[in-house]
C-alpha positions in Angstrom: -18.8 44.0 156.1 -15.5 43.3 157.8 -13.9 44.4 160.2 -11.3 47.9 159.3 -9.3 50.0 161.1 -11.6 52.6 159.5 -14.8 53.0 159.1 -17.7 55.4 157.5 -21.2 55.4 156.5 -22.7 55.0 153.0 -23.2 58.9 152.0 -21.3 60.1 155.0 -17.8 62.1 154.8 -16.9 61.2 158.0 -14.3 58.2 158.8 -13.8 56.9 162.3 -11.6 54.7 164.5 -11.7 53.2 166.9 -10.6 55.4 170.3 -7.0 53.8 171.9 -9.0 54.6 175.0 -11.7 52.8 174.2 -12.3 49.5 176.9 -15.3 47.0 177.3 -16.5 48.9 179.7 -16.6 52.3 178.2 -18.3 50.8 175.2 -20.8 49.2 177.7 -21.2 52.6 179.5 -21.8 53.7 175.7 -24.5 51.5 174.9 -23.2 49.0 173.3 -23.7 44.9 174.5 -21.3 41.9 173.9 -22.4 39.9 170.8 -22.6 35.8 171.4 -18.9 36.2 169.2 -17.4 38.9 172.2 -17.7 41.7 169.4 -19.4 44.7 171.1 -22.1 46.0 169.0 -24.9 49.7 169.9 -28.2 49.1 167.9 -30.1 52.5 167.5 -33.7 52.9 166.0 -33.8 55.7 163.7 -37.7 55.8 163.2 -38.8 59.5 162.3 -42.2 60.7 161.4 -41.0 60.2 157.5 -39.0 57.2 157.7 -39.7 53.9 159.4 -37.6 50.6 160.0 -34.1 52.3 160.2 -31.3 51.3 161.7 -27.8 52.7 162.5 -25.2 49.9 164.0 -21.7 49.9 165.0 -19.8 47.2 165.5 -16.4 47.4 167.1 -14.3 43.8 167.5 -13.3 42.2 170.8 -9.2 43.1 170.6 -11.1 47.2 170.0 -8.8 47.9 166.9 -12.0 47.6 164.2 -15.2 48.5 163.6 -18.0 48.3 161.0 -20.8 50.7 161.0 -24.5 50.6 158.5 -27.1 52.4 158.1 -30.1 49.3 157.5 -33.2 48.1 156.8 -34.7 47.2 160.6 -34.2 43.5 159.5 -30.5 44.9 159.0 -30.8 42.9 155.0 -30.2 46.3 153.0 -27.6 48.5 153.9 -29.2 51.9 152.8 -27.7 55.4 152.3 -29.7 57.7 154.5 -28.5 61.3 152.5 -30.6 60.3 149.7 -33.5 59.6 151.1 -36.2 62.2 151.4 -36.8 64.2 154.5 -33.7 63.0 155.8 -32.6 65.9 157.8 -33.8 64.2 160.9 -31.9 61.2 160.7 -28.5 62.6 159.9 -29.4 64.9 163.1 -29.3 61.9 165.3 -26.9 60.0 163.5 -24.5 62.6 164.0 -25.0 63.5 167.0 -24.5 59.6 168.3 -21.5 59.7 166.4 -20.2 63.7 168.0 -20.9 61.7 171.4 -19.0 59.2 170.6 -16.1 60.9 170.2 -16.2 63.1 173.4 -16.3 60.1 175.9 -13.4 58.1 173.4 -15.6 55.7 171.8 -14.4 56.8 168.9 -11.1 58.9 167.0 -12.8 61.4 163.5 -10.1 61.6 161.3 -10.5 64.0 158.4 -11.4 63.4 155.2 
């Protein structure tokens, strides 16, 4: 998956871009870590009683202008549309909570769809 100016999750009707106010310290303060290539990665497990092995990832390029996001299997081999899972309410709530926090803390900007 390539970096883009805007990104959304499969099955979600929310679109995001990197906030112009985001700085490396902003990302680190919000749980992002530096990768070997200089990018910033946020990775959180979405384990619940009903779904094991799901991971939510947001990757922001080192230039702080492009990003990509996904929900994938724990090993990252398969992108998963969590809106199609059975009993997915808790997972969707967790993802939306994380994304809302990123918007509040000026990491991401949400765009109208």
